[in-house]
C-alpha positions as CSV (number, residue, x, y, z in Angstrom):
1,X,65.6,140.5,102.7
2,X,64.5,143.8,101.2
3,X,60.7,144.4,101.1
4,X,58.3,147.3,101.4
5,X,56.9,146.3,104.8
6,X,56.4,147.8,108.2
7,X,56.0,144.5,110.0
8,X,55.4,140.9,109.0
9,X,52.5,140.9,111.5
10,X,50.6,143.7,109.8
11,X,51.6,143.1,106.2
12,X,48.4,141.3,105.1
13,X,46.0,143.8,106.8
14,X,47.8,146.8,105.3
15,X,47.9,145.2,101.9
16,X,44.2,144.3,101.9
17,X,43.3,147.8,103.0
18,X,45.4,149.3,100.2
19,X,43.8,146.8,97.7
20,X,40.3,147.8,98.9
21,X,41.1,151.5,98.6
22,X,42.6,151.1,95.1
23,X,39.5,149.2,93.9
24,X,36.7,150.7,95.9
25,X,34.5,150.8,92.9
26,X,34.6,147.0,92.6
27,X,35.2,145.4,96.0
28,X,34.8,145.9,99.8
29,X,37.1,144.5,102.5
30,X,35.7,143.0,105.6
31,X,38.4,143.1,108.3
32,X,37.0,140.7,110.9
33,X,37.1,138.0,109.7
34,X,39.0,138.7,106.5
35,X,37.2,138.5,103.3
36,X,36.8,140.5,100.1
37,X,33.4,140.8,98.4
38,X,31.8,142.6,95.6
39,X,30.7,146.1,96.3
40,X,27.3,145.3,94.9
41,X,25.0,142.7,96.4
42,X,24.6,139.3,94.8
43,X,21.6,139.4,92.5
44,X,18.6,137.5,94.0
45,X,18.7,133.8,93.0
46,X,22.3,134.0,91.6
47,X,24.8,131.3,92.6
48,X,27.4,133.0,94.9
49,X,30.9,131.9,93.9
50,X,33.5,131.9,96.7
51,X,37.2,131.0,96.6
52,X,40.2,131.6,98.7
53,X,43.6,130.4,99.9
54,X,46.8,131.6,101.4
55,X,48.0,135.1,100.4
56,X,51.1,135.5,98.3
57,X,49.5,134.4,95.1
58,X,48.0,137.8,94.1
59,X,46.0,138.6,92.2
60,X,44.5,135.1,92.9
61,X,42.0,135.2,94.5
62,X,41.0,138.7,95.7
63,X,41.8,140.2,92.3
64,X,39.1,138.1,90.7
65,X,36.2,139.3,92.8
66,X,33.8,141.3,90.7
67,X,31.2,141.0,87.9
68,X,31.6,137.8,85.9
69,X,33.8,136.0,88.4
70,X,33.8,135.6,92.2
71,X,31.3,137.1,94.7
72,X,33.8,136.8,97.5
73,X,37.3,135.6,98.3
74,X,38.9,134.6,101.6
75,X,42.6,135.4,102.0
76,X,44.6,133.5,104.6
77,X,48.1,134.5,105.9
78,X,50.9,134.0,103.4
79,X,50.8,130.5,102.1
80,X,48.4,129.6,104.9
81,X,44.8,128.5,104.4
82,X,42.0,130.8,105.4
83,X,39.9,129.7,108.4
84,X,36.4,128.3,108.3
85,X,35.0,131.4,110.0
86,X,36.2,133.5,107.1
87,X,34.5,131.2,104.6
88,X,31.3,131.1,106.7
89,X,31.2,134.9,107.1
90,X,31.8,135.4,103.4
91,X,29.1,132.9,102.4
92,X,26.5,134.3,104.7
93,X,27.2,137.8,103.5
94,X,27.0,137.2,99.7
95,X,24.5,134.3,99.4
96,X,21.1,135.5,98.2
97,X,18.9,132.6,97.4
98,X,20.9,130.8,94.7
99,X,23.2,128.8,97.0
100,X,27.0,128.9,97.3
101,X,29.7,127.3,95.1
102,X,33.1,127.0,96.8
103,X,36.0,126.8,94.3
104,X,38.9,125.1,96.2
105,X,42.5,124.4,95.3
106,X,43.6,120.9,96.3
107,X,45.8,121.7,99.3
108,X,45.2,119.9,102.5
109,X,44.5,123.0,104.6
110,X,42.2,124.6,102.1
111,X,40.3,121.4,101.6
112,X,39.9,120.8,105.3
113,X,38.8,124.3,106.2
114,X,36.4,124.6,103.3
115,X,34.9,121.2,104.3
116,X,34.4,122.5,107.9
117,X,32.7,125.6,106.6
118,X,30.5,123.5,104.3
119,X,29.3,121.3,107.2
120,X,28.2,124.4,109.2
121,X,26.7,126.5,106.3
122,X,22.9,126.5,106.4
123,X,22.1,127.0,102.7
124,X,22.5,124.9,99.5
125,X,26.2,124.6,98.6
126,X,28.6,122.6,96.5
127,X,32.4,122.5,96.0
128,X,34.6,122.2,93.0
129,X,38.1,120.9,93.7
130,X,40.9,122.2,91.4
131,X,43.8,119.8,90.7
132,X,45.3,120.9,87.4
133,X,49.0,120.4,88.2
134,X,50.3,117.6,86.1
135,X,53.8,117.7,87.7
136,X,52.4,115.3,90.3
137,X,51.0,111.8,89.5
138,X,47.3,111.2,90.0
139,X,48.3,108.6,92.6
140,X,50.1,111.2,94.8
141,X,49.1,110.8,98.4
142,X,47.2,114.1,98.6
143,X,46.3,114.2,94.9
144,X,47.4,116.8,92.4
145,X,47.7,120.5,93.4
146,X,45.4,123.3,92.2
147,X,47.5,126.0,90.5
148,X,47.0,128.4,87.6
149,X,44.0,126.5,86.2
150,X,42.0,127.9,89.1
151,X,41.6,131.2,87.4
152,X,40.2,129.5,84.3
153,X,37.6,127.7,86.3
154,X,36.6,130.9,88.2
155,X,36.2,132.9,85.0
156,X,34.1,130.4,83.1
157,X,31.9,129.4,86.0
158,X,31.6,133.0,87.0
159,X,30.2,133.8,83.6
160,X,27.7,131.0,83.9
161,X,26.6,132.1,87.3
162,X,26.2,135.7,86.0
163,X,23.9,134.3,83.3
164,X,21.7,132.7,85.9
165,X,23.0,129.1,85.8
166,X,21.9,127.2,88.8
167,X,24.1,125.6,91.5
168,X,24.2,122.1,90.0
169,X,25.0,123.5,86.5
170,X,27.8,125.6,87.9
171,X,29.3,122.7,89.8
172,X,29.2,120.4,86.8
173,X,30.7,123.1,84.6
174,X,33.5,123.7,87.1
175,X,34.4,120.1,87.2
176,X,34.3,119.8,83.4
177,X,36.7,122.8,83.0
178,X,39.0,121.4,85.6
179,X,39.2,118.0,83.8
180,X,39.9,119.9,80.5
181,X,42.8,121.9,82.1
182,X,46.4,120.9,82.8
183,X,49.3,123.0,84.1
184,X,53.0,122.7,84.9
185,X,55.5,125.2,86.3
186,X,59.2,125.8,86.5
187,X,61.2,128.0,88.8
188,X,64.5,129.7,88.3
189,X,64.7,131.0,91.9
190,X,63.0,130.5,95.2
191,X,60.7,133.0,96.9
192,X,61.2,134.8,100.2
193,X,58.4,134.5,102.7
194,X,58.6,137.7,104.8
195,X,58.1,135.9,108.1
196,X,61.0,133.5,107.2
197,X,63.3,136.2,105.9
198,X,65.2,134.1,103.5
199,X,64.6,132.0,100.4
200,X,62.5,128.8,101.0
201,X,65.1,126.7,99.1
202,X,68.5,127.2,97.5
203,X,69.2,126.7,93.9
204,X,72.4,126.9,91.9
205,X,73.0,129.5,89.2
206,X,72.9,126.8,86.6
207,X,69.9,125.0,87.9
208,X,66.1,125.1,87.8
209,X,63.3,123.5,89.7
210,X,61.0,121.6,87.3
211,X,57.4,120.9,88.4
212,X,57.0,123.5,91.2
213,X,53.8,124.4,93.0
214,X,52.9,127.9,94.1
215,X,54.0,127.8,97.8
216,X,57.7,128.2,97.5
217,X,58.3,124.4,97.6
218,X,60.8,122.6,95.5
219,X,59.7,121.0,92.3
220,X,59.6,117.3,91.4
221,X,63.1,117.5,90.0
222,X,66.2,119.8,90.1
223,X,67.5,120.1,86.5
224,X,70.3,121.8,84.7
225,X,69.2,125.2,83.4
226,X,68.4,124.9,79.7
227,X,67.3,127.1,76.8
228,X,63.8,128.6,76.8
229,X,62.8,126.3,74.0
230,X,63.9,123.2,75.9
231,X,62.1,124.3,79.0
232,X,58.9,125.0,77.3
233,X,59.0,121.8,75.3
234,X,59.4,119.9,78.6
235,X,56.3,121.6,80.2
236,X,54.2,121.4,77.0
237,X,55.0,117.8,76.4
238,X,53.8,116.8,79.9
239,X,50.5,118.8,79.3
240,X,50.0,117.3,75.9
241,X,50.5,113.8,77.2
242,X,48.0,114.4,80.0
243,X,45.1,116.0,77.9
244,X,45.7,114.1,74.7
245,X,43.9,116.7,72.6
246,X,42.5,115.8,69.2
247,X,43.7,117.5,66.0
248,X,41.9,120.8,65.5
249,X,40.9,121.0,69.1
250,X,40.4,124.6,70.2
251,X,42.2,125.6,73.4
252,X,43.1,128.4,75.7
253,X,46.8,128.9,76.4
254,X,47.7,130.6,79.6
255,X,51.2,131.6,80.5
256,X,51.4,132.6,84.2
257,X,54.3,134.3,85.9
258,X,55.2,133.5,89.4
259,X,55.9,137.1,90.4
260,X,59.4,138.0,89.3
261,X,59.5,137.1,85.6
262,X,59.2,140.0,83.2
263,X,56.5,140.1,80.6
264,X,59.2,140.1,77.9
265,X,60.1,136.6,79.0
266,X,56.5,135.5,79.5
267,X,55.6,136.5,76.0
268,X,58.6,134.6,74.7
269,X,57.3,131.5,76.5
270,X,53.9,132.0,75.0
271,X,55.3,132.1,71.5
272,X,57.2,128.9,72.1
273,X,54.3,127.1,73.8
274,X,51.8,128.2,71.1
275,X,54.2,127.0,68.4
276,X,54.6,123.6,70.2
277,X,50.8,123.0,70.5
278,X,50.0,124.2,67.0
279,X,52.6,121.8,65.6
280,X,50.6,119.1,67.4
281,X,47.4,120.2,65.7
282,X,45.9,122.2,68.5
283,X,44.0,125.5,67.6
284,X,45.1,128.1,70.2
285,X,42.1,130.4,69.9
286,X,42.3,132.2,73.3
287,X,45.2,133.4,75.4
288,X,46.2,134.9,78.7
289,X,49.7,136.0,79.6
290,X,50.8,137.7,82.8
291,X,51.3,137.3,86.6
292,X,48.0,135.9,87.8
293,X,48.8,133.0,90.2
294,X,52.0,134.1,91.8
295,X,54.4,132.8,94.4
296,X,55.5,136.1,96.0
297,X,58.8,137.0,94.3
298,X,59.6,133.7,92.7
299,X,61.2,133.8,89.2
300,X,59.5,131.3,87.0
301,X,56.3,130.6,85.1
302,X,53.7,127.9,84.4
303,X,52.0,126.8,81.2
304,X,48.3,126.0,81.3
305,X,46.2,124.6,78.5
306,X,42.4,124.3,78.7
307,X,40.5,122.4,76.0
308,X,37.5,124.4,74.8
309,X,34.3,124.0,72.9
310,X,31.8,126.6,71.7
311,X,30.1,126.9,75.0
312,X,33.3,127.4,77.0
313,X,34.6,129.9,74.4
314,X,31.4,131.9,74.8
315,X,31.7,131.9,78.6
316,X,35.4,132.8,78.5
317,X,34.6,135.8,76.3
318,X,31.7,136.9,78.5
319,X,32.1,140.3,80.2
320,X,34.2,140.4,83.3
321,X,35.1,143.3,85.6
322,X,37.5,142.6,88.4
323,X,40.7,144.3,89.7
324,X,42.9,141.9,87.7
325,X,40.8,140.7,84.8
326,X,38.4,142.8,82.8
327,X,37.0,142.9,79.3
328,X,33.6,143.3,77.5
329,X,32.2,145.7,80.1
């Protein structure tokens, strides 16, 4: 294992301090307990959006704290849920009369700890659960995982909250976007968790893991490595069958890298996926390509499609200013 680290024990603290210094105009890092919040206070009466999860997925979630998205994010250790005291401290710091909306990826630890925090929190609050990963059946024992679609929910609901939408409206909007979003990923390599010091799984030179999550776990199936066209068609077909979009349906296409896939390849994947969906009558009217919901140094990517309408397009286009996503400001 070759990584730029001093110690696995201090990696997260040192990384978060560096992140805060690099983006001191946008965010502030609270060290005990860990959370990142906007440098400016939440406007009076505005719904405070809070998300979080294990580290190793950067820029999710800390990179999306700022105007038009999150008010705070709680980073846990690598691939480990943040603790309830982090969520409570973040909520108590940024809530300013509008209540709190937790945006939670559907992983057992995240769900449990956010629920504990919710039970203790003494202000109006709601939760949106993200489960956009169609590589798992809806009947899976713990439900479908929340993956790259989380960013889409955070951006659209963040815009609504910035425009003074109330807590009930923000919750309903988040659930609506989640239902309109489907994702599926594929990995060409594993990732290396620093504390483990070796890849989390082995994979042959001529193999790929289809249907991976974002925690270095194996996919739903090990398959023979195929051409980019065949890989994208496999991913896109599963998404198309899940969402069943109508002809002419406007949509956002998001190609997300897992950390070690070059933009050259991600844009190739975008071209293939856009062509697939357009042949099926879908109007790809918005796009996002890059490493946004990563799995440390995993080589691979995911395809996410979100079905849009005029309201969702307006909210997606609304100004945003975070470390990792910014336009219109």
